[in-house]
gemmi code that builds the backbone of each chain (N, CA, C; Angstrom):
import gemmi

chains = {
    "A": [
        ("UNK", (-3.594, -14.841, 14.343), (-2.140, -14.939, 14.177), (-1.507, -15.709, 15.330)),
        ("UNK", (-1.946, -15.357, 16.580), (-1.422, -16.068, 17.753), (-1.826, -17.534, 17.703)),
        ("UNK", (-3.085, -17.773, 17.293), (-3.571, -19.150, 17.200), (-2.724, -19.957, 16.218)),
        ("UNK", (-2.430, -19.351, 15.068), (-1.615, -20.048, 14.054), (-0.211, -20.340, 14.587)),
        ("UNK", (0.331, -19.387, 15.333), (1.677, -19.566, 15.887), (1.693, -20.694, 16.917)),
        ("UNK", (0.654, -20.719, 17.768), (0.559, -21.780, 18.785), (0.419, -23.133, 18.097)),
        ("UNK", (-0.451, -23.200, 17.067), (-0.623, -24.453, 16.320), (0.701, -24.897, 15.702)),
        ("UNK", (1.409, -23.932, 15.126), (2.682, -24.237, 14.466), (3.687, -24.823, 15.465)),
        ("UNK", (3.784, -24.188, 16.626), (4.750, -24.638, 17.629), (4.380, -26.012, 18.192)),
        ("UNK", (3.095, -26.193, 18.536), (2.671, -27.479, 19.104), (2.816, -28.592, 18.064)),
        ("UNK", (2.402, -28.289, 16.833), (2.523, -29.284, 15.759), (3.975, -29.632, 15.474)),
        ("UNK", (4.815, -28.626, 15.420), (6.239, -28.864, 15.165), (6.871, -29.715, 16.249)),
        ("UNK", (6.530, -29.411, 17.506), (7.092, -30.181, 18.620), (6.602, -31.627, 18.604)),
        ("UNK", (5.302, -31.811, 18.360), (4.734, -33.165, 18.355), (5.360, -34.003, 17.242)),
        ("UNK", (5.467, -33.437, 16.060), (6.049, -34.169, 14.930), (7.525, -34.473, 15.184)),
        ("UNK", (8.251, -33.500, 15.733), (9.679, -33.708, 16.006), (9.886, -34.814, 17.038)),
        ("UNK", (9.019, -34.856, 18.047), (9.133, -35.886, 19.084), (8.997, -37.294, 18.479)),
        ("UNK", (7.939, -37.494, 17.694), (7.731, -38.818, 17.101), (8.803, -39.136, 16.059)),
        ("UNK", (9.272, -38.118, 15.338), (10.312, -38.338, 14.327), (11.622, -38.762, 14.993)),
        ("UNK", (11.940, -38.169, 16.155), (13.162, -38.551, 16.869), (13.056, -39.968, 17.419)),
        ("UNK", (11.844, -40.345, 17.859), (11.647, -41.726, 18.292), (11.934, -42.679, 17.134)),
        ("UNK", (11.430, -42.309, 15.946), (11.656, -43.148, 14.760), (13.145, -43.208, 14.411)),
        ("UNK", (13.866, -42.111, 14.649), (15.302, -42.079, 14.349), (16.073, -43.101, 15.184)),
        ("UNK", (15.692, -43.254, 16.455), (16.508, -44.080, 17.362), (16.021, -45.526, 17.483)),
        ("UNK", (14.807, -45.788, 17.012), (14.281, -47.155, 17.158), (14.757, -48.050, 16.019)),
        ("UNK", (15.044, -49.285, 16.340), (15.403, -50.307, 15.360), (14.660, -51.579, 15.724)),
        ("UNK", (14.305, -52.461, 14.795), (14.617, -52.431, 13.378), (13.843, -51.364, 12.600)),
        ("UNK", (14.235, -51.175, 11.375), (13.712, -50.083, 10.562), (12.194, -50.170, 10.360)),
        ("UNK", (11.679, -51.382, 10.165), (10.241, -51.508, 9.923), (9.448, -51.101, 11.170)),
        ("UNK", (10.028, -51.350, 12.371), (9.354, -50.937, 13.609), (9.378, -49.416, 13.738)),
        ("UNK", (10.531, -48.822, 13.423), (10.637, -47.354, 13.464), (9.647, -46.729, 12.505)),
        ("UNK", (9.377, -47.417, 11.398), (8.447, -46.898, 10.392), (7.042, -46.688, 10.923)),
        ("UNK", (6.677, -47.446, 11.984), (5.347, -47.261, 12.588), (5.131, -45.793, 12.939)),
        ("UNK", (6.220, -45.122, 13.338), (6.113, -43.734, 13.797), (5.967, -42.753, 12.644)),
        ("UNK", (6.127, -43.260, 11.412), (5.810, -42.446, 10.240), (4.311, -42.196, 10.134)),
        ("UNK", (3.528, -43.023, 10.840), (2.080, -42.828, 10.868), (1.622, -42.553, 12.303)),
        ("UNK", (2.485, -41.933, 13.082), (2.103, -41.578, 14.458), (1.081, -40.446, 14.437)),
        ("UNK", (0.199, -40.412, 15.440), (-0.849, -39.374, 15.453), (-0.337, -38.024, 15.946)),
        ("UNK", (0.798, -37.582, 15.441), (1.418, -36.352, 15.952), (0.592, -35.109, 15.604)),
        ("UNK", (0.239, -34.959, 14.340), (-0.551, -33.790, 13.933), (-1.957, -33.873, 14.529)),
        ("UNK", (-2.493, -35.082, 14.594), (-3.829, -35.264, 15.172), (-3.860, -34.846, 16.637)),
        ("UNK", (-2.850, -35.271, 17.416), (-2.819, -34.909, 18.836), (-2.733, -33.387, 19.009)),
        ("UNK", (-1.829, -32.777, 18.237), (-1.665, -31.326, 18.344), (-2.948, -30.594, 17.966)),
        ("UNK", (-3.585, -31.052, 16.887), (-4.790, -30.382, 16.395), (-5.978, -30.600, 17.323)),
        ("UNK", (-6.158, -31.847, 17.782), (-7.353, -32.164, 18.569), (-7.343, -31.462, 19.929)),
        ("UNK", (-6.161, -31.335, 20.523), (-6.077, -30.619, 21.805), (-6.602, -29.190, 21.630)),
        ("UNK", (-6.164, -28.546, 20.565), (-6.596, -27.164, 20.316), (-8.054, -27.103, 19.879)),
        ("UNK", (-8.482, -28.083, 19.083), (-9.870, -28.106, 18.592), (-10.862, -28.225, 19.745)),
        ("UNK", (-10.561, -29.129, 20.679), (-11.479, -29.327, 21.818), (-11.605, -28.036, 22.616)),
        ("UNK", (-10.480, -27.353, 22.824), (-10.528, -26.141, 23.653), (-11.191, -24.975, 22.920)),
        ("UNK", (-11.117, -24.961, 21.590), (-11.652, -23.808, 20.849), (-13.035, -24.048, 20.265)),
        ("UNK", (-13.312, -25.271, 19.794), (-14.561, -25.529, 19.080), (-15.468, -26.564, 19.752)),
        ("UNK", (-14.950, -27.223, 20.763), (-15.772, -28.181, 21.495), (-15.547, -29.613, 21.058)),
        ("UNK", (-16.017, -30.533, 21.908), (-15.763, -31.960, 21.695), (-16.542, -32.523, 20.515)),
        ("UNK", (-17.731, -31.980, 20.243), (-18.543, -32.516, 19.135), (-17.840, -32.309, 17.797)),
        ("UNK", (-17.228, -31.134, 17.641), (-16.459, -30.825, 16.427), (-15.290, -31.815, 16.286)),
        ("UNK", (-14.587, -32.064, 17.402), (-13.440, -32.984, 17.392), (-13.893, -34.416, 17.093)),
        ("UNK", (-15.084, -34.795, 17.577), (-15.585, -36.154, 17.328), (-15.797, -36.383, 15.829)),
        ("UNK", (-16.329, -35.376, 15.134), (-16.526, -35.502, 13.682), (-15.175, -35.603, 12.974)),
        ("UNK", (-14.200, -34.847, 13.476), (-12.846, -34.950, 12.897), (-12.282, -36.365, 13.093)),
        ("UNK", (-12.516, -36.935, 14.273), (-12.043, -38.293, 14.551), (-12.668, -39.313, 13.620)),
        ("UNK", (-13.974, -39.138, 13.338), (-14.662, -40.070, 12.424), (-14.049, -39.998, 11.023)),
        ("UNK", (-13.826, -38.785, 10.531), (-13.213, -38.631, 9.208), (-11.766, -39.110, 9.189)),
        ("UNK", (-11.129, -38.966, 10.335), (-9.727, -39.378, 10.407), (-9.571, -40.874, 10.151)),
        ("UNK", (-10.595, -41.664, 10.526), (-10.543, -43.106, 10.257), (-10.402, -43.358, 8.755)),
        ("UNK", (-11.121, -42.570, 7.965), (-11.056, -42.698, 6.508), (-9.673, -42.249, 6.007)),
        ("UNK", (-9.204, -41.128, 6.545), (-7.879, -40.638, 6.176), (-6.794, -41.654, 6.504)),
        ("UNK", (-6.990, -42.375, 7.612), (-5.999, -43.365, 8.033), (-5.968, -44.569, 7.089)),
        ("UNK", (-7.142, -44.965, 6.599), (-7.180, -46.047, 5.594), (-6.373, -45.616, 4.369)),
        ("UNK", (-6.588, -44.353, 3.965), (-5.861, -43.817, 2.807), (-4.357, -43.753, 3.092)),
        ("UNK", (-3.996, -43.406, 4.321), (-2.572, -43.321, 4.683), (-1.912, -44.698, 4.625)),
        ("UNK", (-2.627, -45.718, 5.120), (-2.079, -47.087, 5.071), (-1.886, -47.514, 3.616)),
        ("UNK", (-2.870, -47.211, 2.762), (-2.767, -47.584, 1.343), (-1.644, -46.812, 0.663)),
        ("UNK", (-1.535, -45.530, 0.980), (-0.467, -44.693, 0.403), (0.915, -45.244, 0.783)),
        ("UNK", (1.094, -45.544, 2.069), (2.390, -46.065, 2.529), (2.695, -47.410, 1.887)),
        ("UNK", (1.658, -48.236, 1.730), (1.836, -49.527, 1.057), (2.259, -49.329, -0.391)),
        ("UNK", (1.670, -48.333, -1.043), (2.023, -48.047, -2.439), (3.478, -47.589, -2.546)),
        ("UNK", (3.905, -46.748, -1.602), (5.297, -46.279, -1.595), (6.235, -47.469, -1.395)),
        ("UNK", (5.872, -48.363, -0.484), (6.678, -49.557, -0.209), (6.834, -50.394, -1.479)),
        ("UNK", (5.732, -50.589, -2.215), (5.787, -51.372, -3.455), (6.675, -50.704, -4.496)),
        ("UNK", (6.547, -49.380, -4.639), (7.372, -48.666, -5.628), (8.857, -48.779, -5.295)),
        ("UNK", (9.176, -48.783, -4.002), (10.575, -48.886, -3.583), (11.094, -50.313, -3.727)),
        ("UNK", (10.253, -51.272, -3.325), (10.698, -52.660, -3.271), (10.678, -53.335, -4.650)),
        ("UNK", (9.616, -53.091, -5.394), (9.450, -53.802, -6.667), (9.982, -53.007, -7.850)),
        ("UNK", (9.786, -51.686, -7.821), (10.196, -50.860, -8.966), (11.551, -50.184, -8.762)),
        ("UNK", (12.070, -50.263, -7.532), (13.391, -49.688, -7.210), (13.456, -48.183, -7.455)),
        ("UNK", (12.344, -47.498, -7.202), (12.332, -46.037, -7.356), (13.104, -45.401, -6.201)),
        ("UNK", (13.496, -44.141, -6.387), (14.062, -43.381, -5.272), (12.927, -43.026, -4.309)),
        ("UNK", (13.296, -42.858, -3.038), (12.267, -42.633, -2.010), (11.471, -41.362, -2.252)),
        ("UNK", (12.153, -40.276, -2.602), (11.401, -39.015, -2.787), (10.447, -39.114, -3.967)),
        ("UNK", (10.867, -39.766, -5.054), (9.983, -39.918, -6.219), (8.775, -40.777, -5.857)),
        ("UNK", (9.027, -41.902, -5.178), (7.931, -42.802, -4.797), (6.941, -42.098, -3.875)),
        ("UNK", (7.476, -41.351, -2.909), (6.608, -40.689, -1.924), (5.730, -39.619, -2.582)),
        ("UNK", (6.246, -38.932, -3.585), (5.439, -37.878, -4.221), (4.491, -38.434, -5.280)),
        ("UNK", (4.969, -39.418, -6.044), (4.119, -39.993, -7.104), (2.899, -40.706, -6.495)),
        ("UNK", (3.061, -41.260, -5.292), (1.959, -42.011, -4.671), (0.906, -41.113, -4.013)),
        ("UNK", (1.129, -39.797, -3.959), (0.152, -38.914, -3.296), (-1.290, -39.077, -3.816)),
        ("UNK", (-1.495, -39.248, -5.144), (-2.883, -39.425, -5.609), (-3.600, -40.606, -4.951)),
        ("UNK", (-2.840, -41.624, -4.533), (-3.455, -42.776, -3.851), (-4.191, -42.288, -2.606)),
        ("UNK", (-3.515, -41.410, -1.839), (-4.148, -40.899, -0.610), (-5.412, -40.110, -0.941)),
        ("UNK", (-5.311, -39.206, -1.905), (-6.461, -38.344, -2.239), (-7.638, -39.166, -2.769)),
        ("UNK", (-7.360, -40.108, -3.682), (-8.445, -40.895, -4.287), (-9.152, -41.722, -3.215)),
        ("UNK", (-8.381, -42.387, -2.352), (-9.002, -43.252, -1.338), (-9.694, -42.422, -0.262)),
        ("UNK", (-9.038, -41.357, 0.202), (-9.649, -40.538, 1.263), (-10.956, -39.896, 0.771)),
        ("UNK", (-10.907, -39.271, -0.387), (-12.113, -38.604, -0.889), (-13.152, -39.622, -1.355)),
        ("UNK", (-12.686, -40.716, -1.992), (-13.613, -41.750, -2.462), (-14.373, -42.383, -1.311)),
        ("UNK", (-13.629, -42.795, -0.287), (-14.281, -43.408, 0.893), (-15.138, -42.383, 1.646)),
        ("UNK", (-14.604, -41.153, 1.721), (-15.347, -40.105, 2.430), (-16.702, -39.840, 1.788)),
        ("UNK", (-16.710, -39.683, 0.472), (-17.980, -39.467, -0.240), (-18.833, -40.729, -0.220)),
        ("UNK", (-18.153, -41.880, -0.432), (-18.874, -43.168, -0.475), (-19.588, -43.468, 0.833)),
        ("UNK", (-18.950, -43.115, 1.940), (-19.552, -43.395, 3.254), (-20.495, -42.279, 3.697)),
        ("UNK", (-20.619, -41.254, 2.859), (-21.534, -40.146, 3.185), (-21.008, -39.214, 4.260)),
        ("UNK", (-19.702, -39.224, 4.466), (-19.137, -38.359, 5.504), (-18.914, -36.937, 4.992)),
        ("UNK", (-18.695, -36.810, 3.686), (-18.342, -35.486, 3.138), (-19.538, -34.836, 2.445)),
    ],
    "B": [
        ("UNK", (15.245, -59.724, 14.625), (15.944, -58.713, 15.428), (14.989, -58.128, 16.479)),
        ("UNK", (15.499, -58.030, 17.713), (14.674, -57.462, 18.784), (14.557, -55.941, 18.612)),
        ("UNK", (13.471, -55.383, 19.109), (13.326, -53.926, 19.083), (14.311, -53.312, 20.076)),
        ("UNK", (15.074, -52.341, 19.625), (16.031, -51.692, 20.516), (16.231, -50.230, 20.112)),
        ("UNK", (16.933, -49.510, 20.989), (17.213, -48.089, 20.726), (18.651, -47.927, 20.252)),
        ("UNK", (18.847, -47.066, 19.265), (20.198, -46.788, 18.759), (20.374, -45.265, 18.761)),
        ("UNK", (20.793, -44.753, 19.931), (20.859, -43.291, 20.094), (21.899, -42.650, 19.169)),
        ("UNK", (22.903, -43.439, 18.760), (23.925, -42.921, 17.861), (23.343, -42.450, 16.532)),
        ("UNK", (22.167, -42.991, 16.181), (21.546, -42.607, 14.905), (21.202, -41.122, 14.867)),
        ("UNK", (20.994, -40.526, 16.046), (20.657, -39.089, 16.088), (21.812, -38.231, 15.570)),
        ("UNK", (23.045, -38.746, 15.692), (24.205, -37.978, 15.211), (24.225, -37.854, 13.695)),
        ("UNK", (23.513, -38.785, 13.005), (23.477, -38.742, 11.539), (22.521, -37.665, 11.029)),
        ("UNK", (21.637, -37.200, 11.934), (20.622, -36.220, 11.512), (21.201, -34.817, 11.673)),
        ("UNK", (21.239, -34.059, 10.579), (21.749, -32.688, 10.635), (20.697, -31.762, 11.236)),
        ("UNK", (21.173, -30.628, 11.759), (20.247, -29.692, 12.410), (19.172, -29.193, 11.424)),
        ("UNK", (19.577, -29.023, 10.145), (18.578, -28.524, 9.197), (17.504, -29.573, 8.907)),
        ("UNK", (17.856, -30.867, 9.106), (16.835, -31.911, 8.912), (15.828, -31.903, 10.072)),
        ("UNK", (16.320, -31.642, 11.282), (15.390, -31.452, 12.416), (14.488, -30.246, 12.144)),
        ("UNK", (15.113, -29.165, 11.633), (14.343, -27.937, 11.386), (13.268, -28.155, 10.320)),
        ("UNK", (13.615, -28.924, 9.268), (12.643, -29.186, 8.195), (11.437, -29.947, 8.751)),
        ("UNK", (11.713, -30.959, 9.571), (10.611, -31.752, 10.115), (9.760, -30.916, 11.069)),
        ("UNK", (10.404, -30.069, 11.860), (9.651, -29.194, 12.769), (8.755, -28.257, 11.949)),
        ("UNK", (9.339, -27.673, 10.902), (8.576, -26.718, 10.082), (7.430, -27.405, 9.343)),
        ("UNK", (7.705, -28.606, 8.803), (6.646, -29.334, 8.092), (5.512, -29.712, 9.044)),
        ("UNK", (5.883, -30.176, 10.238), (4.873, -30.545, 11.233), (4.042, -29.344, 11.650)),
        ("UNK", (4.720, -28.226, 11.894), (4.000, -27.014, 12.272), (3.094, -26.534, 11.149)),
        ("UNK", (3.628, -26.535, 9.941), (2.838, -26.056, 8.796), (1.622, -26.943, 8.557)),
        ("UNK", (1.804, -28.260, 8.709), (0.671, -29.167, 8.465), (-0.398, -29.005, 9.543)),
        ("UNK", (0.017, -28.742, 10.776), (-0.957, -28.539, 11.857), (-1.760, -27.259, 11.614)),
        ("UNK", (-1.086, -26.207, 11.168), (-1.789, -24.958, 10.832), (-2.740, -25.197, 9.657)),
        ("UNK", (-2.250, -25.929, 8.654), (-3.072, -26.199, 7.458), (-4.305, -27.033, 7.811)),
        ("UNK", (-4.100, -28.071, 8.646), (-5.234, -28.923, 9.036), (-6.294, -28.093, 9.759)),
        ("UNK", (-5.839, -27.176, 10.616), (-6.791, -26.309, 11.325), (-7.514, -25.387, 10.358)),
        ("UNK", (-6.788, -24.857, 9.374), (-7.395, -23.949, 8.409), (-8.416, -24.679, 7.526)),
        ("UNK", (-8.088, -25.910, 7.140), (-9.021, -26.709, 6.314), (-10.298, -26.986, 7.103)),
        ("UNK", (-10.140, -27.344, 8.386), (-11.323, -27.618, 9.216), (-12.174, -26.360, 9.383)),
        ("UNK", (-11.530, -25.197, 9.504), (-12.286, -23.938, 9.653), (-13.028, -23.591, 8.369)),
        ("UNK", (-12.370, -23.818, 7.234), (-12.940, -23.413, 5.946), (-13.987, -24.409, 5.449)),
        ("UNK", (-13.705, -25.714, 5.559), (-14.571, -26.737, 4.952), (-15.323, -27.592, 5.975)),
        ("UNK", (-15.077, -27.378, 7.249), (-15.791, -28.140, 8.273), (-14.982, -29.325, 8.789)),
        ("UNK", (-15.436, -29.917, 9.915), (-14.663, -30.981, 10.574), (-14.598, -32.280, 9.787)),
        ("UNK", (-15.601, -32.549, 8.938), (-15.589, -33.811, 8.187), (-14.425, -33.828, 7.202)),
        ("UNK", (-14.200, -32.718, 6.520), (-13.072, -32.629, 5.580), (-11.767, -32.449, 6.357)),
        ("UNK", (-11.800, -31.597, 7.378), (-10.598, -31.349, 8.174), (-10.055, -32.615, 8.798)),
        ("UNK", (-10.954, -33.504, 9.242), (-10.537, -34.750, 9.883), (-9.707, -35.637, 8.970)),
        ("UNK", (-10.047, -35.629, 7.682), (-9.268, -36.436, 6.728), (-7.793, -36.069, 6.795)),
        ("UNK", (-7.533, -34.757, 6.912), (-6.158, -34.263, 6.836), (-5.369, -34.459, 8.130)),
        ("UNK", (-6.034, -35.000, 9.177), (-5.290, -35.380, 10.378), (-4.476, -36.654, 10.120)),
        ("UNK", (-4.788, -37.332, 9.002), (-4.021, -38.529, 8.630), (-3.361, -38.323, 7.263)),
        ("UNK", (-3.055, -37.081, 6.943), (-2.390, -36.786, 5.663), (-0.884, -37.048, 5.809)),
        ("UNK", (-0.275, -37.709, 4.831), (1.157, -38.029, 4.954), (2.066, -36.833, 4.665)),
        ("UNK", (1.994, -35.819, 5.480), (2.760, -34.585, 5.234), (4.246, -34.749, 5.536)),
        ("UNK", (4.549, -35.492, 6.594), (5.937, -35.614, 7.030), (6.621, -36.808, 6.382)),
        ("UNK", (5.788, -37.767, 5.970), (6.319, -39.043, 5.488), (7.333, -38.909, 4.343)),
        ("UNK", (7.068, -38.098, 3.297), (8.056, -38.000, 2.211), (9.432, -37.555, 2.702)),
        ("UNK", (9.464, -36.583, 3.606), (10.747, -36.111, 4.129), (11.429, -37.213, 4.939)),
        ("UNK", (10.653, -37.937, 5.757), (11.232, -38.982, 6.612), (11.818, -40.117, 5.783)),
        ("UNK", (11.037, -40.582, 4.804), (11.483, -41.750, 4.035), (12.681, -41.388, 3.146)),
        ("UNK", (12.722, -40.134, 2.699), (13.861, -39.678, 1.899), (15.126, -39.612, 2.758)),
        ("UNK", (14.967, -39.159, 4.009), (16.114, -39.107, 4.931), (16.635, -40.500, 5.248)),
        ("UNK", (15.716, -41.442, 5.441), (16.134, -42.824, 5.730), (16.969, -43.355, 4.574)),
        ("UNK", (16.479, -43.169, 3.353), (17.222, -43.650, 2.183), (18.611, -42.994, 2.111)),
        ("UNK", (18.634, -41.667, 2.325), (19.891, -40.926, 2.209), (20.910, -41.368, 3.262)),
        ("UNK", (20.448, -41.486, 4.515), (21.385, -41.841, 5.589), (21.950, -43.248, 5.409)),
        ("UNK", (21.103, -44.206, 5.051), (21.587, -45.585, 4.868), (22.532, -45.643, 3.666)),
        ("UNK", (22.184, -44.964, 2.584), (23.048, -44.960, 1.396), (24.432, -44.397, 1.742)),
        ("UNK", (24.449, -43.265, 2.446), (25.732, -42.639, 2.802), (26.566, -43.542, 3.695)),
        ("UNK", (25.884, -44.166, 4.692), (26.618, -45.026, 5.626), (27.263, -46.212, 4.898)),
        ("UNK", (26.494, -46.820, 3.979), (27.019, -47.983, 3.252), (28.136, -47.567, 2.298)),
        ("UNK", (27.966, -46.417, 1.642), (28.990, -45.979, 0.687), (30.298, -45.624, 1.400)),
        ("UNK", (30.187, -45.113, 2.640), (31.401, -44.833, 3.419), (32.191, -46.107, 3.709)),
        ("UNK", (31.469, -47.246, 3.753), (32.131, -48.536, 4.005), (32.502, -49.230, 2.697)),
        ("UNK", (32.296, -48.534, 1.589), (32.658, -49.100, 0.294), (31.639, -50.063, -0.268)),
        ("UNK", (30.433, -50.067, 0.310), (29.385, -50.967, -0.172), (28.468, -50.225, -1.144)),
        ("UNK", (27.628, -50.987, -1.844), (26.676, -50.365, -2.780), (25.507, -49.817, -1.986)),
        ("UNK", (25.537, -48.529, -1.779), (24.567, -47.920, -0.878), (23.191, -47.696, -1.470)),
        ("UNK", (23.127, -47.557, -2.782), (21.844, -47.197, -3.403), (20.774, -48.247, -3.122)),
        ("UNK", (21.147, -49.512, -3.326), (20.163, -50.582, -3.147), (19.761, -50.703, -1.675)),
        ("UNK", (20.758, -50.611, -0.768), (20.450, -50.737, 0.652), (19.588, -49.568, 1.138)),
        ("UNK", (19.843, -48.403, 0.585), (19.043, -47.242, 0.947), (17.579, -47.429, 0.587)),
        ("UNK", (17.348, -47.946, -0.610), (15.959, -48.175, -1.045), (15.287, -49.260, -0.209)),
        ("UNK", (16.057, -50.285, 0.141), (15.489, -51.354, 0.969), (15.087, -50.818, 2.343)),
        ("UNK", (15.963, -49.976, 2.916), (15.645, -49.396, 4.231), (14.418, -48.495, 4.139)),
        ("UNK", (14.333, -47.714, 3.063), (13.170, -46.841, 2.887), (11.893, -47.660, 2.704)),
        ("UNK", (12.012, -48.798, 2.004), (10.840, -49.669, 1.807), (10.361, -50.236, 3.143)),
        ("UNK", (11.317, -50.616, 4.005), (10.948, -51.131, 5.335), (10.254, -50.039, 6.153)),
        ("UNK", (10.769, -48.813, 6.029), (10.167, -47.681, 6.733), (8.732, -47.469, 6.257)),
        ("UNK", (8.543, -47.572, 4.943), (7.193, -47.386, 4.375), (6.260, -48.506, 4.806)),
        ("UNK", (6.787, -49.719, 4.885), (5.953, -50.842, 5.336), (5.487, -50.591, 6.773)),
        ("UNK", (6.410, -50.109, 7.605), (6.045, -49.777, 8.986), (4.988, -48.692, 9.046)),
        ("UNK", (5.111, -47.691, 8.169), (4.118, -46.607, 8.160), (2.743, -47.127, 7.750)),
        ("UNK", (2.724, -48.102, 6.843), (1.433, -48.692, 6.439), (0.768, -49.365, 7.643)),
        ("UNK", (1.573, -50.066, 8.446), (1.036, -50.728, 9.642), (0.600, -49.695, 10.679)),
        ("UNK", (1.389, -48.619, 10.793), (1.000, -47.536, 11.700), (-0.300, -46.879, 11.253)),
        ("UNK", (-0.515, -46.851, 9.946), (-1.768, -46.308, 9.405), (-2.974, -47.122, 9.848)),
        ("UNK", (-2.774, -48.442, 9.941), (-3.863, -49.312, 10.441), (-4.183, -48.930, 11.895)),
        ("UNK", (-3.125, -48.692, 12.661), (-3.334, -48.262, 14.052), (-4.049, -46.929, 14.145)),
        ("UNK", (-3.787, -46.092, 13.159), (-4.399, -44.758, 13.170), (-5.926, -44.818, 12.958)),
        ("UNK", (-6.386, -45.891, 12.317), (-7.843, -46.078, 12.180), (-8.448, -46.222, 13.579)),
        ("UNK", (-7.765, -47.008, 14.415), (-8.217, -47.179, 15.803), (-8.172, -45.877, 16.577)),
        ("UNK", (-7.153, -45.067, 16.307), (-7.032, -43.762, 16.980), (-8.252, -42.896, 16.660)),
        ("UNK", (-8.570, -42.799, 15.373), (-9.719, -41.974, 14.962), (-11.028, -42.479, 15.551)),
        ("UNK", (-11.187, -43.825, 15.541), (-12.409, -44.416, 16.083), (-12.567, -44.132, 17.566)),
        ("UNK", (-11.472, -44.174, 18.296), (-11.511, -43.913, 19.746), (-11.873, -42.446, 20.011)),
        ("UNK", (-11.295, -41.563, 19.230), (-11.627, -40.139, 19.381), (-13.119, -39.936, 19.128)),
        ("UNK", (-13.616, -40.541, 18.075), (-15.040, -40.414, 17.722), (-15.934, -40.932, 18.861)),
        ("UNK", (-15.533, -42.047, 19.449), (-16.381, -42.686, 20.460), (-16.300, -42.012, 21.828)),
        ("UNK", (-15.133, -41.484, 22.184), (-14.927, -41.083, 23.579), (-14.777, -39.580, 23.831)),
        ("UNK", (-14.459, -38.806, 22.817), (-14.006, -37.439, 23.119), (-15.108, -36.560, 23.713)),
        ("UNK", (-16.361, -36.916, 23.449), (-17.448, -36.103, 24.037), (-17.680, -36.442, 25.507)),
        ("UNK", (-17.100, -37.567, 25.966), (-17.216, -37.923, 27.387), (-16.065, -37.300, 28.184)),
        ("UNK", (-14.849, -37.475, 27.687), (-13.672, -36.904, 28.363), (-12.555, -36.743, 27.337)),
        ("UNK", (-12.152, -35.513, 27.106), (-11.136, -35.250, 26.073), (-9.798, -35.886, 26.436)),
        ("UNK", (-9.401, -35.739, 27.697), (-8.097, -36.272, 28.114), (-8.082, -37.790, 27.990)),
        ("UNK", (-9.158, -38.426, 28.504), (-9.240, -39.885, 28.446), (-9.237, -40.351, 26.989)),
        ("UNK", (-9.966, -39.636, 26.133), (-10.042, -40.023, 24.719), (-8.673, -39.947, 24.052)),
        ("UNK", (-7.927, -38.868, 24.316), (-6.612, -38.708, 23.679), (-5.624, -39.759, 24.174)),
        ("UNK", (-5.660, -40.040, 25.487), (-4.753, -41.056, 26.044), (-5.126, -42.444, 25.511)),
        ("UNK", (-6.429, -42.766, 25.541), (-6.877, -44.092, 25.083), (-6.605, -44.267, 23.587)),
        ("UNK", (-6.822, -43.207, 22.815), (-6.611, -43.297, 21.366), (-5.138, -43.522, 21.045)),
        ("UNK", (-4.255, -42.824, 21.768), (-2.817, -43.001, 21.526), (-2.381, -44.411, 21.924)),
        ("UNK", (-2.917, -44.891, 23.052), (-2.576, -46.247, 23.506), (-3.080, -47.285, 22.505)),
        ("UNK", (-4.275, -47.069, 21.968), (-4.821, -48.026, 20.996), (-4.018, -47.976, 19.695)),
        ("UNK", (-3.633, -46.760, 19.262), (-2.778, -46.648, 18.061), (-1.505, -47.468, 18.245)),
        ("UNK", (-0.846, -47.295, 19.394), (0.406, -48.014, 19.655), (0.167, -49.527, 19.698)),
        ("UNK", (-0.919, -49.941, 20.362), (-1.187, -51.384, 20.504), (-1.462, -52.030, 19.153)),
        ("UNK", (-2.350, -51.429, 18.376), (-2.692, -52.006, 17.066), (-1.456, -52.031, 16.166)),
        ("UNK", (-0.697, -50.933, 16.184), (0.486, -50.840, 15.314), (1.506, -51.910, 15.661)),
        ("UNK", (1.776, -52.078, 16.956), (2.776, -53.066, 17.378), (2.285, -54.486, 17.077)),
        ("UNK", (0.998, -54.750, 17.339), (0.462, -56.086, 17.041), (0.532, -56.374, 15.546)),
        ("UNK", (0.194, -55.371, 14.733), (0.265, -55.548, 13.274), (1.711, -55.791, 12.836)),
        ("UNK", (2.638, -55.081, 13.472), (4.057, -55.264, 13.132), (4.522, -56.675, 13.508)),
        ("UNK", (4.119, -57.158, 14.710), (4.504, -58.508, 15.133), (3.903, -59.558, 14.195)),
        ("UNK", (2.669, -59.320, 13.785), (1.988, -60.253, 12.879), (2.704, -60.320, 11.529)),
        ("UNK", (3.041, -59.154, 10.961), (3.708, -59.176, 9.658), (5.110, -59.774, 9.758)),
        ("UNK", (5.750, -59.617, 10.919), (7.083, -60.180, 11.084), (7.032, -61.713, 11.067)),
        ("UNK", (5.977, -62.254, 11.690), (5.813, -63.713, 11.652), (5.489, -64.179, 10.239)),
        ("UNK", (4.719, -63.369, 9.543), (4.302, -63.698, 8.174), (5.493, -63.746, 7.234)),
        ("UNK", (6.443, -62.789, 7.415), (7.594, -62.678, 6.514), (8.781, -63.520, 6.956)),
        ("UNK", (8.696, -64.080, 8.177), (9.846, -64.852, 8.705), (10.024, -66.168, 7.937)),
    ],
}
model = gemmi.Model(1)
for chain_id, residues in chains.items():
    chain = gemmi.Chain(chain_id)
    for i, (resn, *xyz) in enumerate(residues, 1):
        res = gemmi.Residue()
        res.name, res.seqid = resn, gemmi.SeqId(i, " ")
        for name, pos in zip(("N", "CA", "C"), xyz):
            atom = gemmi.Atom()
            atom.name, atom.element = name, gemmi.Element(name[0])
            atom.pos, atom.b_iso = gemmi.Position(*pos), 0.0
            res.add_atom(atom)
        chain.add_residue(res)
    model.add_chain(chain)
structure = gemmi.Structure()
structure.add_model(model)
structure.setup_entities()
């Protein structure tokens, strides 16, 4: 319970920090970089190293590369839905979720990581 | 346009929007840890790059730009979507940087955790900014 609370607080703070940076930075496309900031990764890896060791964190880092490819593709898909199809942002962001899952799991299994 | 800071933009963000992002970030960090515990680090690692906060962020960008334009009597809907699209394009470039972050963690964290986290964050920022500069030249 304490561990979950600590994770929640550290994760919330890390995400809020990067989100506030994105709020104040301009132009908008530059601020968008922080939509893919390693906020959750930093919060998680700090705790992972202290609790489970560096080898466990290294495997997470390797898989994260695959997740990041999926995140770039997902964000690109959202951009296309907004720019070309004129969808609302919330609809585009939720409808594109399968892109992340298909690419992350597909690449993960394909590369023999999972 | 040069990169600059616009601190006034923070006034557009309501306290409940800060709270939502804090809660989503906290919840995703707990979830990522739980997934890694249940299914192992290979599966858990994928979720370190899960777009948990992105839907809320991009929706807020659209909403704030739309409201600002409509207050000036302009057609806010289209401008809101354009701003959200730019935000999403930036996130795609940041995602490319995140590949470098993961690779650095994989390569260095068993030597020094602190050095790995600092180097990975620096590499994420460098790749992301270079990718952003490259796409800006491409679209200019």
